Residue frames as qw, qx, qy, qz and C-alpha x, y, z in Angstrom:
[[0.177, -0.773, -0.593, -0.139, -51.68, -93.27, -51.29],
 [0.390, -0.732, -0.160, 0.535, -49.80, -90.79, -49.10],
 [0.340, -0.152, 0.393, 0.841, -47.91, -89.45, -52.14],
 [0.028, 0.511, 0.662, 0.548, -51.19, -88.99, -54.05],
 [0.299, -0.829, -0.461, 0.104, -52.79, -87.18, -51.09],
 [0.445, -0.513, 0.042, 0.733, -49.71, -84.96, -50.75],
 [0.201, 0.053, 0.489, 0.847, -49.90, -83.80, -54.37],
 [0.118, -0.664, -0.667, -0.315, -53.67, -83.40, -54.16],
 [0.365, -0.779, -0.314, 0.401, -53.20, -81.07, -51.19],
 [0.341, -0.367, 0.255, 0.827, -50.52, -79.09, -53.04],
 [0.144, 0.362, 0.665, 0.638, -52.73, -78.93, -56.14],
 [0.186, -0.810, -0.545, -0.108, -55.54, -77.28, -54.19],
 [0.406, -0.701, -0.084, 0.580, -53.08, -74.88, -52.60],
 [0.303, -0.287, 0.426, 0.803, -51.44, -73.85, -55.87],
 [0.063, -0.038, -0.662, -0.746, -54.16, -74.25, -58.50],
 [0.060, 0.551, 0.797, -0.238, -57.56, -73.88, -56.89],
 [0.110, 0.758, 0.442, 0.466, -60.15, -71.33, -58.02],
 [0.404, -0.892, -0.155, 0.129, -59.59, -69.37, -54.81],
 [0.605, -0.414, 0.266, 0.626, -55.83, -69.23, -55.39],
 [0.410, 0.397, 0.496, 0.654, -56.41, -68.11, -58.99],
 [0.076, -0.894, -0.350, -0.269, -58.62, -65.21, -57.84],
 [0.519, -0.789, 0.041, 0.326, -56.08, -64.13, -55.20],
 [0.621, -0.114, 0.395, 0.668, -53.29, -64.36, -57.76],
 [0.285, 0.664, 0.457, 0.519, -55.23, -62.16, -60.18],
 [0.244, -0.954, -0.161, -0.069, -55.65, -59.41, -57.57],
 [0.643, -0.586, 0.211, 0.446, -52.02, -59.69, -56.49],
 [0.580, 0.152, 0.443, 0.666, -50.66, -59.50, -60.05],
 [0.130, 0.838, 0.369, 0.381, -52.86, -56.49, -60.82],
 [0.398, -0.910, -0.003, 0.115, -51.46, -54.63, -57.80],
 [0.667, -0.364, 0.362, 0.541, -47.87, -55.59, -58.67],
 [0.502, 0.465, 0.465, 0.562, -48.37, -54.54, -62.31],
 [0.020, -0.946, -0.209, -0.245, -49.58, -51.07, -61.29],
 [0.543, -0.792, 0.162, 0.227, -46.80, -50.67, -58.72],
 [0.710, -0.115, 0.418, 0.555, -44.10, -51.87, -61.13],
 [0.388, 0.713, 0.361, 0.459, -45.28, -49.40, -63.78],
 [0.207, -0.973, -0.017, -0.103, -44.85, -46.51, -61.33],
 [0.678, -0.569, 0.322, 0.336, -41.44, -47.78, -60.15],
 [0.685, 0.248, 0.426, 0.537, -40.27, -48.19, -63.76],
 [0.198, 0.885, 0.215, 0.363, -41.27, -44.61, -64.55],
 [0.433, -0.888, 0.142, 0.067, -39.37, -43.35, -61.48],
 [0.754, -0.276, 0.402, 0.441, -36.25, -45.30, -62.52],
 [0.551, 0.562, 0.363, 0.498, -36.43, -43.81, -66.03],
 [0.024, -0.962, -0.061, -0.264, -36.56, -40.27, -64.63],
 [0.619, -0.710, 0.271, 0.195, -33.73, -40.99, -62.20],
 [0.752, 0.051, 0.420, 0.505, -31.69, -42.32, -65.13],
 [0.355, 0.792, 0.271, 0.416, -32.50, -39.20, -67.20],
 [0.219, -0.956, 0.096, -0.167, -31.26, -36.94, -64.40],
 [0.499, 0.563, -0.580, 0.313, -28.05, -38.96, -64.08],
 [0.555, -0.553, 0.441, -0.438, -28.81, -40.14, -60.55],
 [0.828, -0.101, 0.552, -0.018, -28.75, -43.78, -61.71],
 [0.178, 0.541, -0.662, -0.487, -26.70, -45.32, -64.50],
 [0.728, 0.171, 0.634, -0.198, -29.01, -47.89, -66.10],
 [0.079, -0.377, 0.671, 0.633, -27.75, -49.18, -69.45],
 [0.343, 0.333, 0.874, 0.085, -30.82, -51.14, -70.57],
 [0.028, -0.218, -0.476, -0.852, -32.91, -49.78, -73.46],
 [0.319, -0.617, -0.711, -0.109, -35.93, -50.15, -71.17],
 [0.367, -0.697, -0.324, 0.524, -34.80, -47.10, -69.19],
 [0.328, -0.011, 0.297, 0.897, -34.41, -44.66, -72.08],
 [0.247, -0.230, -0.355, -0.871, -38.02, -43.60, -72.73],
 [0.423, -0.041, 0.546, -0.722, -41.17, -43.37, -70.52],
 [0.780, 0.175, -0.256, -0.543, -43.14, -45.36, -73.12],
 [0.506, 0.271, -0.815, 0.084, -40.89, -48.33, -72.31],
 [0.247, -0.206, 0.690, -0.649, -42.38, -48.40, -68.80],
 [0.800, 0.069, -0.008, -0.596, -45.47, -50.11, -70.23],
 [0.604, 0.326, -0.727, -0.037, -43.22, -53.12, -70.85],
 [0.030, 0.242, -0.821, 0.516, -43.02, -53.91, -67.12],
 [0.593, 0.046, 0.465, -0.656, -46.74, -54.29, -66.22],
 [0.801, 0.327, -0.304, -0.399, -47.19, -56.37, -69.36],
 [0.370, 0.367, -0.836, 0.172, -44.45, -58.66, -68.08],
 [0.244, -0.068, 0.775, -0.579, -46.45, -59.32, -64.91],
 [0.744, 0.249, 0.080, -0.615, -49.61, -59.88, -66.95],
 [0.654, 0.392, -0.628, -0.157, -47.62, -62.51, -68.83],
 [0.029, 0.255, -0.875, 0.412, -46.65, -64.10, -65.50],
 [0.565, 0.111, 0.509, -0.640, -50.35, -64.45, -64.70],
 [0.763, 0.389, -0.266, -0.443, -50.98, -65.95, -68.15],
 [0.380, 0.365, -0.844, 0.101, -48.27, -68.52, -67.43],
 [0.262, -0.064, 0.783, -0.561, -50.08, -69.38, -64.20],
 [0.708, 0.274, 0.172, -0.628, -53.38, -69.73, -66.07],
 [0.617, 0.411, -0.621, -0.252, -51.72, -72.08, -68.56],
 [0.172, 0.186, -0.918, 0.305, -50.66, -74.36, -65.69],
 [0.437, 0.080, 0.525, -0.726, -54.09, -73.92, -64.08],
 [0.758, 0.332, -0.026, -0.560, -55.90, -75.20, -67.19],
 [0.220, 0.435, -0.859, -0.155, -53.46, -78.04, -67.88],
 [0.140, 0.048, 0.969, -0.196, -55.46, -80.67, -65.93],
 [0.424, 0.451, 0.484, -0.619, -58.84, -79.23, -66.96],
 [0.682, 0.676, 0.225, -0.167, -58.75, -78.75, -70.73],
 [0.692, -0.129, 0.399, 0.588, -55.94, -79.64, -73.12],
 [0.382, 0.630, 0.399, 0.546, -57.18, -77.32, -75.88],
 [0.210, -0.966, -0.098, -0.119, -57.49, -74.39, -73.45],
 [0.687, -0.550, 0.252, 0.401, -53.97, -75.20, -72.23],
 [0.591, 0.191, 0.431, 0.654, -52.70, -74.96, -75.83],
 [0.116, 0.854, 0.349, 0.369, -54.75, -71.80, -76.41],
 [0.440, -0.879, 0.011, 0.182, -53.00, -70.21, -73.44],
 [0.669, -0.199, 0.346, 0.627, -49.67, -70.85, -75.18],
 [0.344, 0.542, 0.434, 0.633, -50.90, -68.81, -78.15],
 [0.222, -0.938, -0.234, -0.125, -52.16, -66.11, -75.79],
 [0.621, -0.641, 0.130, 0.432, -48.75, -65.91, -74.15],
 [0.553, 0.028, 0.407, 0.726, -46.84, -65.56, -77.42],
 [0.124, 0.773, 0.428, 0.452, -49.41, -62.95, -78.55],
 [0.379, -0.917, -0.106, 0.059, -48.82, -60.92, -75.39],
 [0.667, -0.357, 0.251, 0.604, -45.05, -61.25, -75.85],
 [0.405, 0.394, 0.431, 0.703, -45.43, -59.63, -79.28],
 [0.137, -0.894, -0.316, -0.286, -47.70, -56.88, -77.88],
 [0.584, -0.743, 0.025, 0.327, -45.16, -56.26, -75.13],
 [0.620, -0.049, 0.350, 0.701, -42.43, -56.08, -77.77],
 [0.211, 0.716, 0.411, 0.523, -44.47, -53.45, -79.63],
 [0.338, -0.931, -0.139, -0.008, -44.53, -51.22, -76.55],
 [0.657, -0.496, 0.226, 0.520, -40.76, -51.55, -76.17],
 [0.522, 0.194, 0.461, 0.691, -40.11, -50.80, -79.85],
 [0.070, 0.897, 0.391, 0.195, -42.46, -47.79, -79.83],
 [0.403, -0.856, 0.044, 0.322, -39.85, -45.96, -77.78],
 [0.453, -0.428, 0.506, 0.596, -37.16, -46.41, -80.47],
 [0.577, 0.617, 0.513, 0.153, -39.17, -45.85, -83.66],
 [0.240, -0.344, 0.272, 0.866, -37.58, -43.64, -86.27],
 [0.453, 0.715, 0.488, -0.214, -40.37, -41.84, -88.12],
 [0.056, -0.562, 0.444, 0.696, -38.96, -41.13, -91.56],
 [0.701, 0.484, -0.186, -0.490, -39.56, -41.73, -95.26],
 [0.395, 0.431, -0.811, -0.038, -37.08, -44.65, -95.04],
 [0.735, -0.294, 0.348, -0.503, -39.45, -46.69, -92.84],
 [0.984, 0.125, 0.056, -0.116, -38.99, -49.92, -94.82],
 [0.616, 0.571, -0.435, 0.325, -35.21, -49.51, -94.83],
 [0.174, -0.574, 0.579, -0.553, -34.83, -49.34, -91.04],
 [0.402, 0.022, -0.914, 0.061, -34.56, -52.73, -89.34],
 [0.016, 0.189, 0.733, -0.653, -36.35, -51.79, -86.08],
 [0.452, 0.271, 0.052, -0.848, -39.20, -50.05, -87.92],
 [0.554, 0.152, -0.695, -0.431, -39.64, -53.06, -90.19],
 [0.267, -0.074, -0.918, 0.284, -39.80, -55.36, -87.15],
 [0.238, 0.229, 0.462, -0.823, -42.43, -53.08, -85.64],
 [0.568, 0.236, -0.300, -0.729, -44.51, -53.47, -88.82],
 [0.482, 0.070, -0.866, -0.115, -44.12, -57.27, -88.74],
 [0.094, -0.130, -0.820, 0.549, -45.22, -57.34, -85.11],
 [0.405, 0.201, 0.167, -0.876, -48.28, -55.18, -85.77],
 [0.652, 0.173, -0.498, -0.545, -49.52, -57.53, -88.50],
 [0.425, 0.068, -0.892, 0.139, -48.59, -60.65, -86.53],
 [0.112, 0.093, 0.675, -0.723, -50.46, -59.52, -83.41],
 [0.576, 0.207, -0.007, -0.791, -53.63, -58.92, -85.45],
 [0.654, 0.190, -0.657, -0.324, -53.39, -62.29, -87.22],
 [0.261, 0.049, -0.889, 0.374, -52.73, -64.11, -83.94],
 [0.332, 0.113, 0.455, -0.818, -55.75, -62.43, -82.36],
 [0.687, 0.225, -0.251, -0.643, -57.88, -63.66, -85.27],
 [0.558, 0.188, -0.807, -0.045, -56.40, -67.18, -85.16],
 [0.004, 0.029, -0.801, 0.598, -57.10, -67.36, -81.41],
 [0.564, 0.139, 0.166, -0.797, -60.74, -66.48, -82.07],
 [0.756, 0.218, -0.473, -0.396, -61.08, -69.40, -84.51],
 [0.365, 0.211, -0.867, 0.266, -59.12, -71.71, -82.19],
 [0.189, 0.028, 0.698, -0.690, -61.39, -71.11, -79.20],
 [0.658, 0.188, -0.033, -0.729, -64.54, -71.25, -81.34],
 [0.776, 0.221, -0.543, -0.232, -63.51, -74.72, -82.47],
 [0.157, 0.225, -0.854, 0.443, -62.40, -75.86, -79.02],
 [0.659, -0.312, -0.222, -0.647, -65.89, -77.21, -78.52],
 [0.434, -0.319, 0.734, -0.414, -66.80, -79.26, -75.49],
 [0.196, 0.004, -0.951, -0.240, -67.50, -82.90, -76.04],
 [0.633, -0.346, -0.306, -0.621, -71.08, -84.01, -75.73],
 [0.541, -0.447, 0.546, -0.458, -72.05, -85.50, -72.37],
 [0.972, 0.114, 0.075, -0.192, -72.72, -88.78, -74.14],
 [0.709, 0.530, -0.385, 0.261, -69.16, -88.96, -75.47],
 [0.071, -0.622, 0.579, -0.522, -67.70, -87.98, -72.11],
 [0.788, -0.265, 0.372, -0.414, -69.74, -90.66, -70.36],
 [0.957, 0.274, -0.090, -0.030, -68.57, -93.24, -72.87],
 [0.620, 0.527, -0.402, 0.418, -64.91, -92.35, -72.30],
 [0.310, -0.702, 0.400, -0.501, -64.90, -91.65, -68.55],
 [0.907, -0.035, -0.418, 0.047, -63.01, -94.73, -67.45],
 [0.747, -0.615, 0.019, 0.253, -60.65, -95.63, -64.64],
 [0.697, 0.104, 0.183, 0.685, -57.73, -94.98, -67.02],
 [0.145, 0.719, 0.205, 0.648, -58.99, -91.48, -67.81],
 [0.527, -0.836, -0.094, -0.121, -59.40, -90.70, -64.10],
 [0.796, -0.362, 0.115, 0.472, -55.79, -91.78, -63.54],
 [0.523, 0.391, 0.231, 0.722, -54.65, -89.62, -66.47],
 [0.137, -0.861, -0.161, -0.463, -56.40, -86.55, -65.03],
 [0.699, -0.702, 0.021, 0.136, -54.72, -87.25, -61.68],
 [0.757, -0.027, 0.186, 0.625, -51.38, -87.49, -63.48],
 [0.272, 0.652, 0.208, 0.676, -51.99, -84.12, -65.17],
 [0.421, -0.877, -0.096, -0.209, -52.77, -82.58, -61.76],
 [0.787, -0.464, 0.115, 0.389, -49.49, -83.90, -60.37],
 [0.610, 0.291, 0.245, 0.695, -47.64, -82.56, -63.43],
 [0.007, 0.821, 0.193, 0.538, -49.25, -79.12, -63.06],
 [0.616, -0.787, -0.042, 0.018, -48.44, -79.06, -59.34],
 [0.775, -0.234, 0.177, 0.560, -44.75, -79.81, -60.01],
 [0.449, 0.559, 0.269, 0.643, -44.66, -77.16, -62.74],
 [0.212, -0.943, -0.182, -0.182, -45.60, -74.34, -60.35],
 [0.557, -0.752, 0.198, 0.290, -42.41, -74.32, -58.20],
 [0.709, 0.068, 0.402, 0.576, -40.24, -75.17, -61.24],
 [0.300, 0.715, 0.329, 0.539, -41.49, -72.14, -63.19],
 [0.338, -0.939, -0.053, -0.042, -41.28, -69.89, -60.13],
 [0.714, -0.473, 0.267, 0.442, -37.66, -70.94, -59.66],
 [0.578, 0.293, 0.407, 0.644, -36.77, -70.26, -63.30],
 [0.056, 0.889, 0.291, 0.350, -38.58, -66.90, -63.19],
 [0.468, -0.871, 0.070, 0.134, -36.67, -65.71, -60.11],
 [0.725, -0.244, 0.352, 0.540, -33.36, -66.92, -61.54],
 [0.466, 0.471, 0.411, 0.626, -33.77, -65.22, -64.92],
 [0.097, -0.936, -0.217, -0.260, -35.19, -62.02, -63.40],
 [0.591, -0.751, 0.128, 0.265, -32.39, -61.86, -60.84],
 [0.688, -0.040, 0.381, 0.616, -29.71, -62.50, -63.48],
 [0.306, 0.683, 0.370, 0.551, -31.15, -59.79, -65.73],
 [0.289, -0.946, -0.116, -0.088, -31.44, -57.26, -62.87],
 [0.674, -0.548, 0.239, 0.434, -27.81, -57.94, -61.90],
 [0.594, 0.254, 0.424, 0.635, -26.79, -57.50, -65.55],
 [0.092, 0.870, 0.295, 0.385, -28.61, -54.13, -65.76],
 [0.453, -0.887, 0.051, 0.075, -26.96, -52.87, -62.56],
 [0.407, -0.638, 0.560, 0.337, -23.54, -54.25, -63.50],
 [0.795, 0.562, -0.014, -0.227, -23.40, -54.76, -67.30],
 [0.295, 0.706, -0.644, 0.014, -19.65, -55.38, -67.29],
 [0.511, -0.323, 0.759, -0.244, -20.10, -58.50, -65.12],
 [0.399, 0.171, -0.818, -0.377, -20.30, -61.98, -66.62],
 [0.652, -0.150, 0.405, -0.623, -23.52, -63.54, -65.35],
 [0.246, -0.096, 0.954, 0.139, -23.24, -66.59, -67.59],
 [0.400, 0.578, 0.693, -0.157, -26.60, -65.74, -69.16],
 [0.237, 0.145, 0.455, 0.846, -27.20, -64.18, -72.56],
 [0.163, 0.668, 0.496, -0.530, -29.53, -61.18, -72.71],
 [0.185, -0.024, 0.544, 0.818, -29.25, -60.50, -76.43],
 [0.311, -0.400, -0.536, -0.676, -33.05, -60.62, -76.77],
 [0.174, -0.131, 0.582, -0.784, -34.77, -59.29, -73.67],
 [0.708, -0.010, -0.100, -0.699, -38.13, -60.60, -74.93],
 [0.775, 0.101, -0.617, -0.093, -36.86, -64.17, -74.69],
 [0.011, 0.350, -0.727, 0.590, -35.89, -63.92, -71.01],
 [0.493, -0.027, 0.696, -0.521, -37.68, -66.72, -69.10],
 [0.778, 0.364, 0.154, -0.488, -39.89, -67.66, -72.07],
 [0.480, 0.525, -0.687, -0.148, -37.10, -69.39, -73.95],
 [0.020, 0.193, -0.931, 0.309, -36.74, -71.82, -71.03],
 [0.543, 0.146, 0.476, -0.676, -40.49, -71.82, -70.40],
 [0.780, 0.387, -0.159, -0.465, -41.42, -73.16, -73.84],
 [0.373, 0.407, -0.833, 0.033, -38.59, -75.70, -73.63],
 [0.226, -0.058, 0.835, -0.498, -40.20, -77.05, -70.45],
 [0.674, 0.292, 0.210, -0.645, -43.61, -77.06, -72.14],
 [0.626, 0.413, -0.588, -0.303, -42.25, -79.25, -74.94],
 [0.165, 0.218, -0.924, 0.266, -41.00, -81.76, -72.35],
 [0.409, 0.124, 0.623, -0.655, -44.35, -81.65, -70.51],
 [0.692, 0.367, -0.119, -0.611, -46.30, -82.10, -73.76],
 [0.515, 0.341, -0.776, -0.130, -44.25, -85.15, -74.72],
 [0.037, -0.082, 0.888, -0.451, -44.73, -86.68, -71.25],
 [0.543, 0.245, 0.398, -0.697, -48.50, -86.08, -71.47],
 [0.656, 0.385, -0.433, -0.484, -48.61, -87.58, -74.96],
 [0.362, 0.231, -0.900, 0.079, -46.90, -90.75, -73.76],
 [0.185, 0.053, 0.775, -0.602, -49.11, -90.92, -70.65],
 [0.595, 0.242, 0.037, -0.766, -52.26, -90.48, -72.77],
 [0.506, 0.222, -0.773, -0.311, -51.65, -93.88, -74.39],
 [0.009, -0.008, -0.916, 0.401, -52.74, -95.47, -71.10],
 [0.360, 0.399, 0.598, -0.594, -56.32, -94.27, -71.59],
 [0.645, 0.653, 0.176, -0.356, -56.77, -93.90, -75.35],
 [0.498, -0.185, 0.640, 0.556, -55.33, -95.23, -78.58],
 [0.479, 0.766, 0.416, -0.101, -57.68, -93.31, -80.86],
 [0.635, 0.252, 0.265, 0.680, -55.74, -92.16, -83.90],
 [0.119, 0.798, 0.226, 0.546, -57.22, -88.66, -84.09],
 [0.502, -0.864, -0.005, -0.036, -56.41, -87.86, -80.45],
 [0.787, -0.281, 0.214, 0.506, -52.85, -89.11, -80.78],
 [0.484, 0.447, 0.295, 0.692, -52.35, -86.97, -83.92],
 [0.148, -0.908, -0.191, -0.341, -53.97, -83.95, -82.22],
 [0.637, -0.745, 0.089, 0.174, -51.69, -84.18, -79.18],
 [0.734, -0.051, 0.298, 0.608, -48.64, -84.79, -81.41],
 [0.322, 0.677, 0.311, 0.585, -49.59, -81.82, -83.59],
 [0.317, -0.934, -0.081, -0.144, -49.84, -79.55, -80.55],
 [0.731, -0.483, 0.197, 0.440, -46.30, -80.58, -79.60],
 [0.569, 0.323, 0.345, 0.673, -45.11, -79.54, -83.08],
 [0.008, -0.880, -0.251, -0.402, -46.88, -76.20, -82.57],
 [0.559, -0.818, 0.045, 0.126, -45.10, -75.66, -79.24],
 [0.744, -0.156, 0.291, 0.580, -41.74, -76.53, -80.83],
 [0.386, 0.612, 0.318, 0.612, -42.33, -73.94, -83.57],
 [0.256, -0.940, -0.094, -0.204, -42.99, -71.29, -80.91],
 [0.720, -0.582, 0.186, 0.328, -39.82, -72.32, -79.08],
 [0.681, 0.171, 0.334, 0.629, -37.82, -72.11, -82.33],
 [0.176, 0.877, 0.255, 0.367, -39.09, -68.56, -82.92],
 [0.444, -0.883, 0.082, 0.126, -36.96, -67.36, -79.99],
 [0.716, -0.285, 0.383, 0.508, -33.80, -68.50, -81.78],
 [0.432, 0.363, 0.447, 0.694, -34.34, -66.30, -84.85],
 [0.030, -0.523, -0.201, 0.827, -34.96, -62.61, -85.50],
 [0.161, 0.240, -0.407, -0.866, -36.83, -60.48, -88.00],
 [0.665, 0.103, -0.264, -0.691, -39.54, -61.78, -90.31],
 [0.547, 0.086, -0.832, -0.031, -38.63, -65.44, -89.68],
 [0.004, 0.025, 0.743, -0.668, -39.49, -64.98, -86.00],
 [0.502, 0.193, 0.195, -0.820, -42.99, -63.79, -86.89],
 [0.650, 0.216, -0.552, -0.475, -43.51, -66.45, -89.56],
 [0.348, 0.065, -0.911, 0.211, -42.63, -69.25, -87.13],
 [0.200, 0.133, 0.617, -0.750, -45.08, -67.90, -84.55],
 [0.611, 0.263, -0.065, -0.744, -47.88, -67.63, -87.13],
 [0.556, 0.213, -0.766, -0.240, -47.02, -71.09, -88.50],
 [0.090, 0.010, -0.891, 0.445, -47.37, -72.51, -84.97],
 [0.392, 0.245, 0.441, -0.769, -50.83, -70.99, -84.49],
 [0.628, 0.324, -0.344, -0.618, -52.06, -71.94, -87.98],
 [0.423, 0.184, -0.886, -0.038, -50.79, -75.51, -87.59],
 [0.072, 0.082, 0.816, -0.567, -52.46, -75.83, -84.18],
 [0.521, 0.295, 0.184, -0.780, -55.76, -74.51, -85.54],
 [0.615, 0.303, -0.564, -0.460, -55.71, -76.87, -88.54],
 [0.245, 0.099, -0.943, 0.203, -54.90, -79.84, -86.29],
 [0.258, 0.185, 0.645, -0.695, -57.87, -78.90, -84.09],
 [0.589, 0.325, -0.113, -0.731, -60.25, -78.50, -87.06],
 [0.559, 0.233, -0.755, -0.252, -59.33, -81.90, -88.48],
 [0.084, 0.025, -0.897, 0.433, -59.55, -83.49, -85.01],
 [0.429, 0.202, 0.401, -0.783, -63.08, -82.12, -84.57],
 [0.666, 0.277, -0.397, -0.567, -64.17, -83.73, -87.84],
 [0.423, 0.137, -0.892, 0.085, -62.82, -87.07, -86.60],
 [0.113, 0.051, 0.726, -0.676, -64.64, -86.51, -83.30],
 [0.601, 0.207, 0.039, -0.771, -67.95, -85.94, -85.09],
 [0.656, 0.219, -0.656, -0.302, -67.49, -89.18, -86.98],
 [0.243, 0.089, -0.888, 0.381, -66.73, -90.97, -83.72],
 [0.337, 0.119, 0.506, -0.785, -69.84, -89.56, -82.03],
 [0.684, 0.230, -0.250, -0.646, -71.99, -90.59, -85.00],
 [0.527, 0.179, -0.830, -0.040, -70.55, -94.10, -84.76],
 [0.008, 0.002, 0.801, -0.598, -71.50, -94.23, -81.07],
 [0.522, 0.185, 0.201, -0.808, -75.06, -93.13, -81.84],
 [0.683, 0.232, -0.529, -0.446, -75.44, -95.82, -84.46],
 [0.334, 0.116, -0.903, 0.243, -74.20, -98.44, -82.00],
 [0.232, 0.104, 0.633, -0.731, -76.81, -97.34, -79.45],
 [0.629, 0.232, -0.113, -0.734, -79.58, -97.44, -82.08],
 [0.607, 0.195, -0.742, -0.209, -78.66, -100.99, -82.94]]
């Protein structure tokens, strides 16, 4: 009982509505401040006052990359925030995060575009084109995903609101609470390692920074896969309905595809991301059809 009360207290401290609103204001202020600081560092690097080797300090347009990074941090927080509340919204936040990563990548690549007649022969320009199309398609897929993330009818919720379900929601709250310090720790470690690498590129930090866009998020989606599997196994305590098991399993596959996208480059990276979103949407659409059939079966039972 004491352990449960401890996590409940931490949950309200980390993931309450009030904390979410404070976090939003804080992140907005940090994003604006970081944008200004990034611009100053770029100008100091241009004048030779600082020797910063990263491609993020070569062009003022690259400064937009930094505030977007903090917006992504807030999106990560929202994902954890919605984990105990809505599983489909939690998955939708994963798609939002990967969409913002691509948008952020567009801002970074804008600074290195080579405008020429050989557009489709230049690797970076081709990647920019892939990202433009992918961001639009992801935006569209997210629209369909949220439109089909319909709330269950109150009748269905009442029929399923059991002691087991209450325990499962409590378990998700504990999981979300544990995730907050874990993700904060990983974020500080990766950010600190990258900053040290930028200041002293000849040092061996033990961390690879080949793809700057994958910093933190490579580990983040790996953790999400583990969390999704744990939630899938825990869900068996309150439901054995086939369509819910398949839905939750399908969302894990979608998360794995996103995670795999960080290990490849070029067109394959974009295709894996789109495949993840399309697969998640199709799983949701099929699940909803099963849910309608289930609700109709409940109505017929009540009529009898």
